[in-house]
C-alpha positions in Angstrom: 12.6 17.8 12.5 11.8 21.2 14.1 8.0 20.4 14.0 6.7 19.5 17.5 4.4 16.4 17.4 2.5 15.3 20.4 4.2 12.1 21.9 2.4 8.8 22.3 3.8 6.3 24.8 3.8 2.9 23.2 2.9 -0.3 25.1 5.7 -2.0 26.9 4.4 -5.5 26.4 4.1 -7.3 23.0 0.8 -9.2 22.7 1.1 -12.9 21.9 -1.8 -12.8 19.5 -4.4 -10.4 18.1 -7.0 -10.7 15.3 -5.3 -8.0 13.1 -1.9 -6.4 13.0 -1.7 -3.0 11.4 1.8 -2.0 10.1 2.2 1.8 10.4 1.2 4.3 13.1 0.0 7.1 10.8 -3.6 8.3 10.3 -4.5 5.4 8.0 -3.1 2.7 10.3 -4.5 4.3 13.5 -7.9 4.9 11.8 -8.1 1.3 10.6 -7.2 0.0 14.1 -9.8 2.3 15.7 -12.5 1.0 13.4 -11.7 -2.6 14.1 -11.2 -2.2 17.9 -14.6 -0.3 18.2 -16.2 -3.4 16.7 -14.6 -5.7 19.2 -11.7 -7.0 17.2 -8.3 -7.3 18.9 -5.7 -5.3 17.1 -2.0 -4.2 17.4 -0.6 -1.2 15.6 3.2 -1.7 15.0 5.1 1.5 14.3 8.8 1.4 13.6 9.3 4.9 15.0 6.9 7.2 16.7 3.2 7.7 16.0 2.4 10.1 13.2 6.0 11.3 12.9 6.1 11.0 9.1 3.6 12.4 6.7 0.6 12.3 9.1 2.0 15.2 11.0 3.7 16.9 8.0 0.7 17.7 5.9 -1.3 20.9 5.5 -4.2 19.9 7.8 -6.9 20.3 5.2 -10.0 18.1 5.4 -11.7 18.6 2.0 -14.2 17.3 -0.5 -13.4 20.3 -2.8 -11.5 19.4 -6.0 -11.3 15.7 -5.1 -10.9 13.1 -7.8 -14.5 11.9 -8.4 -13.4 8.4 -7.6 -12.6 9.3 -4.0 -15.3 12.0 -3.5 -17.7 9.7 -1.7 -14.8 8.5 0.6 -13.9 12.2 1.3 -17.5 13.0 2.1 -17.7 10.1 4.5 -14.4 11.1 6.1 -15.7 14.7 6.6 -18.7 13.2 8.4 -16.4 11.2 10.7 -14.1 14.2 11.4 -17.1 16.2 12.6 -17.8 13.7 15.4 -14.4 12.1 16.2 -13.6 14.4 19.1 -16.9 13.9 20.8 -16.9 10.1 20.1 -13.4 9.5 21.4 -13.2 12.3 24.0 -10.1 13.9 22.3 -9.1 17.2 20.7 -7.9 16.9 17.1 -8.4 20.6 16.4 -11.0 19.9 13.8 -13.2 22.8 12.8 -15.6 23.4 9.9 -13.8 26.4 8.5 -14.6 26.1 4.8 -12.2 25.8 1.8 -11.9 28.3 -1.0 -10.3 27.9 -4.4 -9.8 31.2 -6.2 -9.6 32.0 -9.9 -7.5 34.8 -11.4 -8.9 34.4 -14.9 -11.9 33.1 -16.8 -10.1 29.9 -17.9 -9.4 28.9 -14.3 -13.0 29.8 -13.2 -14.3 27.6 -16.0 -12.1 24.8 -14.8 -13.4 25.1 -11.2 -17.0 25.3 -12.3 -16.7 22.3 -14.6 -15.5 20.3 -11.6 -18.6 21.4 -9.6 -20.9 20.4 -12.5 -19.3 17.0 -12.8 -19.7 16.3 -9.1 -23.3 17.4 -9.2 -24.0 15.2 -12.2 -22.6 12.1 -10.4 -23.6 12.8 -6.7 -26.5 15.2 -6.9 -26.6 18.4 -4.9 -23.3 19.2 -3.1 -22.3 22.0 -0.7 -19.7 23.5 -3.1 -20.8 26.6 -5.0 -19.3 29.0 -7.4 -18.5 32.5 -6.3 -18.3 35.8 -8.1 -15.1 37.9 -7.9 -16.7 40.2 -5.4 -17.7 37.2 -3.2 -14.1 35.9 -3.3 -12.7 39.3 -2.5 -14.9 39.4 0.6 -13.5 36.1 1.8 -9.9 37.2 1.4 -9.9 40.5 3.2 -7.1 42.8 2.5 -6.0 41.0 -0.7 -3.8 43.1 -3.0 -5.5 41.8 -6.1 -9.0 41.3 -7.3 -10.2 37.8 -8.2 -12.3 36.6 -11.2 -14.1 34.2 -9.0 -13.7 30.8 -7.3 -15.5 28.0 -5.6 -16.2 27.5 -1.9 -17.3 24.6 0.3 -18.4 25.9 3.7 -18.7 22.4 5.1 -15.1 21.5 4.5 -12.7 21.9 7.4 -9.2 21.4 8.9 -7.5 19.8 11.8 -4.2 20.1 13.5 -1.9 17.4 12.2 0.7 17.5 15.0 -1.9 16.6 17.6 -4.7 14.8 15.7 -3.3 11.4 15.1 -1.5 11.2 18.5 -4.8 11.9 20.2 -6.5 9.2 18.1 -3.7 6.7 19.0 -4.0 7.4 22.7 -7.8 6.8 22.5 -7.1 3.6 20.6 -4.7 2.4 23.3 -7.5 2.8 25.9 -9.8 0.4 24.1 -10.1 -3.3 25.1 -7.9 -5.6 23.0 -6.0 -2.7 21.4 -2.2 -2.3 21.5 -0.2 0.7 20.2 3.5 -0.4 19.8 6.1 2.2 19.0 9.7 1.4 18.0 8.4 -1.9 17.0 9.3 -2.5 13.3 7.6 -5.4 11.5 10.4 -7.3 9.7 8.1 -9.6 7.8 5.1 -11.9 7.6 4.8 -15.4 9.0 2.9 -17.6 6.5 1.4 -20.9 7.4 -0.7 -23.2 5.1 -0.5 -20.5 2.4 -1.9 -17.6 4.4 -1.0 -15.0 7.0 -0.5 -16.5 10.4 1.4 -13.7 12.1 4.1 -11.0 11.9 7.7 -11.0 13.0 8.7 -7.8 14.7 12.0 -6.6 16.2 10.5 -7.4 19.6 9.1 -10.9 18.7 6.3 -12.6 16.9 2.6 -11.7 17.1 0.1 -14.3 15.9 -2.8 -12.9 13.8 -5.2 -13.8 11.1 -4.9 -10.6 9.1 -2.3 -7.9 8.4 -2.9 -4.4 7.1 0.1 -2.7 5.4 -0.4 1.0 6.1 3.2 2.0 5.9 2.9 5.1 3.7 6.2 5.8 2.0 7.5 2.4 3.1 4.7 0.3 1.7 6.1 -0.5 -1.7 9.4 -1.6 -0.3 7.8 -3.9 2.3 5.3 -5.4 -0.2 8.1 -6.0 -2.7 9.8 -8.3 -0.3 6.7 -10.4 -0.3 6.6 -10.6 -4.1 3.8 -8.0 -4.4 4.1 -5.3 -7.1 2.7 -2.2 -5.5 3.0 0.8 -7.9 4.1 3.7 -5.8 6.7 6.5 -5.9 7.5 9.3 -3.5 7.3 13.0 -3.9 8.8 15.5 -1.5 6.8 18.3 0.0 7.9 21.4 1.9 5.7 23.2 4.3 6.1 26.1 6.8 4.4 27.6 9.8 4.4 31.3 10.3 4.3 32.9 13.7 0.9 33.9 15.0 -0.6 36.8 13.0 -3.6 39.0 13.7 -6.2 39.3 10.9 -6.1 37.7 7.4 -8.5 35.1 6.0 -9.8 32.3 8.2 -10.0 28.7 7.0 -8.2 27.3 4.0 -7.5 29.1 0.7 -5.9 27.8 -2.5 -4.8 30.7 -4.7 -2.1 31.4 -7.2 1.3 30.9 -5.7 0.3 29.8 -2.2 -2.0 27.4 -0.3 -2.8 28.7 3.2 -4.5 27.5 6.4 -5.2 29.6 9.5 -4.2 27.4 12.5 -5.6 27.3 15.9 -2.6 29.2 17.3 -3.3 32.2 15.0 -0.4 31.5 12.6 -0.6 30.2 9.0 0.5 26.9 7.4 1.8 27.7 3.9 2.8 25.6 1.0 3.4 26.1 -2.7 0.3 24.4 -4.0 0.8 21.9 -6.8 4.6 22.4 -7.2 6.1 18.9 -7.1 9.7 17.8 -6.3 10.5 14.2 -7.2 13.8 12.6 -6.5 14.8 10.0 -9.1 15.4 6.6 -7.6 15.8 3.1 -9.1 12.0 2.5 -8.8 11.4 5.5 -11.2 12.9 3.5 -14.0 11.0 0.3 -13.4 7.7 2.1 -13.0 8.1 4.8 -15.6 5.4 3.7 -18.0 2.8 3.5 -15.3 3.5 7.0 -14.2 3.4 8.6 -17.6 -0.1 10.0 -17.2 0.9 11.6 -13.9 4.0 13.1 -15.4 1.9 14.6 -18.2 -0.5 16.2 -15.7 2.2 17.7 -13.5 4.9 18.4 -16.1 4.7 22.2 -15.9 5.0 22.2 -12.1 7.3 19.2 -11.7 11.0 19.3 -10.9 13.1 16.1 -11.1 16.3 15.7 -9.2 19.0 13.1 -8.4 20.3 12.9 -4.9 21.4 10.7 -2.0 18.1 8.8 -2.1 19.1 7.1 -5.4 22.2 5.6 -3.8 20.4 4.7 -0.5 17.6 2.9 -2.2 19.9 1.2 -4.7 21.8 -0.3 -1.8 18.7 -1.6 0.0 18.3 -5.4 -0.1 15.2 -6.8 -1.8 15.0 -9.6 0.8 16.3 -9.9 4.3 16.4 -12.3 7.2 13.8 -11.8 9.9 16.0 -12.7 12.8 18.3 -9.6 12.5 18.0 -5.8 12.2 16.5 -4.4 9.0 16.4 -1.0 7.3 13.1 -0.3 9.2 15.1 -0.2 12.4 18.0 1.7 10.8 15.7 4.4 9.5 13.0 5.0 12.1 11.7 8.2 10.5 12.0 9.7 7.1 12.9 13.3 7.9 13.9 15.3 4.8 14.7 18.9 5.1 12.4 21.6 3.6 13.6 22.8 0.2 14.5 26.5 0.3 13.2 26.9 -3.2 9.9 25.5 -2.2 9.5 27.5 1.1 10.5 31.0 0.1 8.1 31.4 -2.9 4.8 30.7 -1.0 5.9 33.0 1.9 6.7 35.8 -0.6 3.4 35.2 -2.4 1.6 35.2 0.9 3.1 38.6 1.9 2.3 40.1 -1.5 -1.2 38.8 -1.5 -1.9 40.1 2.0 0.2 43.3 2.5 -1.2 43.8 6.0 0.6 40.6 6.9 3.9 41.4 5.2 5.8 41.1 8.4 5.0 37.3 8.5 8.0 35.3 9.6 8.8 31.6 9.5 8.3 29.9 12.9 9.3 26.4 11.6 9.6 24.6 8.3 9.9 20.9 7.3 9.8 18.4 4.5 8.0 15.1 4.0 7.5 12.3 1.6 4.1 11.6 0.0 3.3 8.1 -1.2 1.9 8.5 -4.7 0.2 6.0 -7.0 0.1 6.3 -10.9 -3.5 7.6 -10.8 -3.1 9.6 -7.5 -5.8 7.7 -5.6 -5.1 5.2 -2.9 -4.9 1.4 -2.8 -7.4 0.1 -0.3 -8.0 -3.6 -0.4 -6.6 -7.2 -0.3 -3.3 -8.3 -1.7 -4.9 -11.2 -3.5 -1.6 -13.1 -3.9 -1.2 -13.3 -0.1 -4.4 -14.4 1.7 -4.9 -12.4 4.9 -2.8 -9.5 3.7 -4.4 -6.1 3.0 -3.0 -2.8 1.8 -4.0 0.8 2.5 -1.4 3.1 1.0 -0.7 5.5 -1.9 -2.9 8.3 -0.6 -1.0 10.8 -2.8 -1.1 13.7 -0.3 -4.8 13.2 0.5 -4.4 10.8 3.5 -4.9 13.1 6.4 -8.2 14.4 5.1 -9.7 11.1 4.0 -7.9 9.0 6.7 -10.8 8.3 9.1 -13.1 7.0 6.2 -10.2 5.1 4.6 -9.5 3.3 7.9 -13.2 2.6 8.2 -13.3 1.1 4.7 -10.2 -0.9 5.3 -11.7 -2.3 8.5 -14.9 -3.2 6.6 -12.9 -5.2 4.1 -10.8 -7.0 6.7 -13.9 -7.8 8.8 -16.0 -8.7 5.8 -18.6 -6.1 6.7 -20.6 -4.0 4.3 -18.2 -1.4 2.8 -18.6 2.2 3.8 -18.3 3.1 0.1 -17.7 1.0 -3.1 -14.1 -0.1 -2.9 -13.8 -1.0 -6.5 -11.8 2.1 -7.6 -9.2 1.4 -4.9 -8.4 -2.2 -5.8 -4.7 -3.0 -6.3 -5.5 -5.1 -9.4 -6.6 -2.0 -11.4 -3.0 -1.5 -12.3 -2.8 -4.9 -13.9 -6.2 -5.7 -15.4 -6.1 -3.2 -18.3 -7.9 -0.4 -16.5 -6.7 2.9 -18.1 -4.6 4.9 -15.8 -5.8 8.5 -15.5 -5.2 11.4 -13.2 -8.3 13.6 -12.3 -9.0 16.9 -10.4 -6.3 17.9 -7.9 -5.4 21.4 -6.7 
């Protein structure tokens, strides 16, 4: 990967025992461990590769409440509150700033769709910061645009952070807390069960005794849980993102408009992506989970591309069970590092240049791909794996994990520690996929 991610030096020594082991060194795992460690619990984060080297450094960097599924709106609002103080509280620099997020409308139908979302949020949560804008107000927020807008919605309190440095900074702060351990190149091979519940984990470097385990493995979570007999509905979609070189002028903050989603970075360049365009590689799991994902397929069909590639063969060959005393696929594949898809990088750059002619000399500084862990209803699983006492799951963030990560970690820590939950966790329970709850996809970009 060409993307430069701040490095985190992992601990050299494996702890013999901790209260909680967190599997996965992305924003969800690190946020969970931080919340636990700050309450006095001993914790170890076990990352098979390097901290944040998968999706936690490959996302757009948006921190938004705008256009959230109403089921995760409260979690997004709490996360935004935590983002505002995290640098001060931990003495770090995540690059967070309250820059505002704008969604534009090119016609009356799109404007009505955006305004309907605002009305629904207000009906459920009361007054919110998001407000509707006229076409002239949107034009003023996108200076130099080559087209006029019908309108849009804007949330001035939403923000962004710098993904390539945010989670590494959080992980270094975590490593400095009493009883906290950040372990890199330390794949967890499996769970040690005693008397019917979690008693520890077996890693490639040895065993760690613990009373609870949190699976926050992102794209790897379903595969790991499947080896424990846990059915975790989750598939992967492949995103492609690019950085431009620094550019003078242009809109500040984050803008979602026809053909491109953009964010002005701290270095003066833009992060660009092709909005809701989805690329999904067909794998064996696609067939076993097809019916669960039908609502998601319907909601994204016009922007979805399905493809068959090497991943089908690779995942077909993976064992469903493995011995814990020898190397596993987690050591063989330290980092999922897909290439950016040219057909998903060129269009947003072209659309950016057409939208902002004064920036038509924009050039790609770097580009990359990444895998997003997606659930059938596009909201995460945060809660206990009831079949395995002491095991908890925090995954399936469906491309939203970076923005809601701090609050998701806080909520996961609440559940592990049996504290009062930050928000009602009911919507995020794993059992919703098996108890007859209708699967529906709401909101989005």
